[in-house]
N, C-alpha and C positions, 0 to 999 in steps of 0.2 A: 376486515380489510385483507385483501389478498396480498400475500407477500412472496417475494422470491424465496426459493429454498434457502433457508438460513445456513445450511451446512453444505452448500454447493462446493464440490471439491476444488481446491486451489492447487494447481499443479505447476504453474510458472507463467511465462508470457510477459506482457507489458502491464505494469501496475502503475496507474496514474494517481498522483497525490495532488489534490486540488487545494489551492490557496483561497480561503474564503475572504481574504482581504482584497481580492481583485474586484473590479467593477462587475456587478452581477450579470448584466446583459452580455458583456464580453466573455466572462467566465462560462456562461451557459452555451454561448455560441462555440467557444473553443472545445468544450466538453462534447457537444453534439458531433462536431467534426471528428474529434479523437475517437469517439465511440464507433463512428462509421469506418474508422481505420482498423478496428479490431482490438479493443482492450479486454483484459481478463479480470481486473480488479480495480476498484476506485476507492480512495480514502479521502476524507475531508480532514485536512491538516488542522491542528489545534492552534490556529493563528488568526483568531477572530478579532476584528476591530471592536472598539468599545461600542456598546449599545447595538451590537449586531442582532438582527432578528434571526437567530439560529434556526428555529423551527421552520420558518418560511423558506429559508435558503435550502435547508435539508430536503424539504418537500419538493422544491423545484428540481433539485439535483436527482432525487430518487425517481421522479417521474421519467426522466431521461434514461436512467439506469434500468428501470423496469422494461422500457421499450426494447432494450437490447439484452435483457436477462443477465445483467452484470451485477455482481454483489457490490453493495455500498457499505463501507466501513467508516466508523468515526474514530478519530485519533484521541486517545486518552479518556475522554469523558464518557465512560461506559454507562453512566446513569441515563444518557439519552436513549439507550436501548429499551428503557422502561416506558418511553412515550409511544404513542400510536403513530410511529413513523416507519417508513420502509428502510430501516437500517438493518444490515445483516451481520454486523459484527463490530469488533473494536481492535484497534492497533495500539498496543502499549509501547511507550518509550522506555519504561522501566518495569521491573518486576513488581506487580501489585502486591499489596500487603496480605490480602486474603482472597485468593482466586476462587475458593469454594463458596465464600459468601457472595461474591459477585455473581457466580453462576446461579446461586439460589435466588438472589434478588431479581435477576433478569427473568428467570423462570421459563426459558425456552432455549433450544439449541442456537448457538451463534458462533460465527467465525472469530478466531483469535489469532493474532500475530504479535510479534515483538521485535523491536530494534535491538540487535545484540551488540552494536558498536564493535569494540575489539575484545569482547568478553566471552570466553568459552563457558564461563559459569552460567551466563544467560542461555546459552545453547543447551546446556545440560538441563536447566530448569524447564525450558520450552519442550524438550524431548520428554522429560518426566511427566509433564502436565499435558502432553499430547496436543500442543498448539497446532494450528493448521499450516503455519509457515513461519519462517524467521527472515529478518532482513539485516543486512550489514550496511552501516553508514558510518563514515563516508569513504568510498574507495578513492576518490579524488577530491581536491579542494572545490567547494561549491558554495556560493552565497546562500542558497536555500537549505543547505545542510546544517546551517547554524553552528552549534557547538559540538557537532559530532567529531569524534577522534578519527584520524586516518586509519583505515583498516589495512593490515598487512595481508598479502595474498595467502601466506601460510595459515593465518587464522581461519580463512574460509576452507582451506584444505583439511584442517583439523576438525572443523565443524562437520564436514561431510562424513568423517569417520565416527563422529559421535551420534549422528542422527540421520534418519531418512526423510525428515521433514523438508518440504520444498524450500530452497534458499533463493532469496532475492538479493541483488546488490544495488546500491544507490549512492548518490553523491557524485555529481560531475559526470554522470554516465551519458555517453554519446553512442550513436550507432557504430562509429569507428572503433572506440575503445571497447565496446561490447564484443565485437568480433575478435579483437585481440585477446581479451580476457577469457573468451570461451576456450582458447587453446592452452590457457595457463591454470585456471581454477575451475572447480565444479560449482555450477549454479544453474538455477532453473528459470530465472526471470530477472527483469530489471524494473526498478521503481524510479520514476522520473517525475519532476515538476516542471521546471523551466524548459527542459529539453523538448517538451511537447507544448506547454502552454504559451511559450514565447514564439512558437513557429507560426509562420504565416498560413501554412496549410497543415494543421495538426494531424489530419488523416494520413497524409503522405509521410509525415514524420513517424507516426506509429508503425506504418508498414516498413519503414527503414529499420526500425528496431526489431521487428519480426524477422526481417531478412538476416540481420546480424545474429539473431538467436538461432537461425537455421530452421525457422518454423514456417 
């Protein structure tokens, strides 16, 4: 099976988190439109409904991602990387117990990122283990951010002093507050869910985020 380069560099941009609990045809239509707008990374959120056909949905999503040569990550369940699926990496919510064992079991290069919440200890761990990016959640109150703590701007500033890893911010992120935050804190990209998936025209919304990022 031909796969996208597992270690494609992640440098920033618009990172879309997909909610697998959405109606599949609607989700795929929204994803296709968003991809046409210019995404850099896609993650499937660990919000699966009961009795979900995970492998089938991942296959449908990965086919679209391959068309646009965009890396597809899975949230938390790194064991899915061992299946014959076009998954390019994993996003951890918390520091895994044994990262070296995970690498050995997956048996191939793959992208890794982690949500740091308001924790500089996670930033240090990510830097030490040379993860591909880190994400801060939540910058603002957001229903899809779940139990994320509100992140103080100073935490992001301190994180940039600790690492050169690309930084994404998430949680209640809009094109308007993205533009404002760019003048206040250092970051490379935005991670969004409802900001794109709830838009009538996801491609246009993605372009608005790019404009706010100055890209």
